[in-house]
N, C-alpha and C positions, 0 to 999 in steps of 0.2 A: 740450346738444342744441338745435338750432334747425331749424324746418321751416316752409316757406310753403305756403299753399293759395290757390286761386282758385275762387270759386263764380261761374260765368259767367251769372248771371241778375240781374234787377232786385232791389235790396234791398227787404225787406219788414219792416215793424215788428210787434212782438209785439202780440197782442190778448188781452183777458181771456177766460177760459173761458166757454163758453155754458151756459145752464141750461134744462132742460126739466122739466116736471112730469109724473110718471107715478104714478097712483093717489094724488095729493095730496102725493107726496114729490119734492123736487128731485133731478134727475139732472144732474150736471155733466159736460161733455165738452169736449175740446180742439178749438177751432175751427181750428187750424192744423196738424193732424196731417200733412196732405199736404205742406205747405211744409217742415216739419221733416224729413220723409222725403227730400224733394228735396235739401235742404241736406246732410243726412247722407250721401246717396249720393255726391254730389260729393266730400265730405270723405273718405269711406271709400275711394273710388277712388284718391285721391291719397295717402292715409296708408298704404294697403296693409297689409302684415303687420308694420309697425313697432309696437313696444310703445307703449302709451298713456303720455302724459306724466304724470309724477308730481312731487310736491313743489311748491314755490312757482313760479308761472309768470308770465311777462310776455307779454301779448298786444298786438300792434299791428294795428289793424283800419282799413282804408280802405273806405268805402262810396262807390261811384261811381254816380251817378244820371244818367239821360239829360238832356242839356241842353235846357232849356225853349225853345220856339220864340222867345219874347220875348227871350231872351238872345243868340240867334244874330244878332240885328240890331244889337246894341250893339258899339261899337268895342273897349272894354276891359271885358268882362263879369267879374263876380265869379265865380270858379271854385269858391268855397266854397258848398256847398248849405246854406241856412239856413231851410228850411221843414220841415214834417212829412214823415216821422215823426221823432220825437226820438231822440237817441242811446241813451237807456235802453231804449226799445222795440226799436230795431234790435239792440242787444246782447243783450237778453233772448231773442229768438228765435234768434239765432245761437248763444249760449252753450248754450241748451237742446239745440240740434242737435249741438253738439260733445261733449256729455256721452256718455261710453262709446264715443265714436268716435275722438277724438284725445286727450282727457284723461279721467281717471277721473270728475271732477266739477268744475263751474265754481267751487266754493268754493276751488279751488287757485289761482285767479287772484289774484295779489297786486299786480300792477302792470298798467295798461292805458293805451293811447293809442287814441283813436278820432277819425277824421276823416271828414267828409262832403264829397264833391267832386262837381262836374259833369264828365262825360266823354261822348264819343260812344258808348262801349261800357259799358252798365251792368254792374256786377259787384261782388264783395266780395273783397278781398285780406286775408288773415290771416297773420300771422307769430307763431308760438308759440316761446317760448324758456324754457328752465330758468334760474331765477335763481341756483341753487347747483349 
C-alpha cells in the first residue's frame, strides 16, 4: 500500500519540551501541541477511514520553504534549502504528528528520504509505503 499526503503550511522544526516549576517541582509540557494538532488534522482529513499503516515503512518527505527574497534576485539560485531548521527537527515534529493518524508508531519507519527545497508555495509532501 502507498499513499501521499500534503500539509499546506510552512514547515516547522521540533522544539524541546518546556519546563515550569510548581511548588518546587518541575512540570514538563509540550511547546508544540497546537502545531502537532494542525499537522494531524491535515493528515487525518486526507487519510480518512483507511487503516493505519503497519509493518516496516518507507517515508519520502519533501519540505518546501518559501523562497527568500535574496534568492529571487539571483540568475540561477540554489533550490535546495540549506539553513535551519535541520532535517532531524523537521522530521521529529512531523513523525510525532503522524503517530496514530497514518501509522501506529514512528518506530515502524525503516527507510526514509528527506529533502528540503525552496518553492513559492510552502508545504510538506509525504509519501508512505509498506516495504513488505
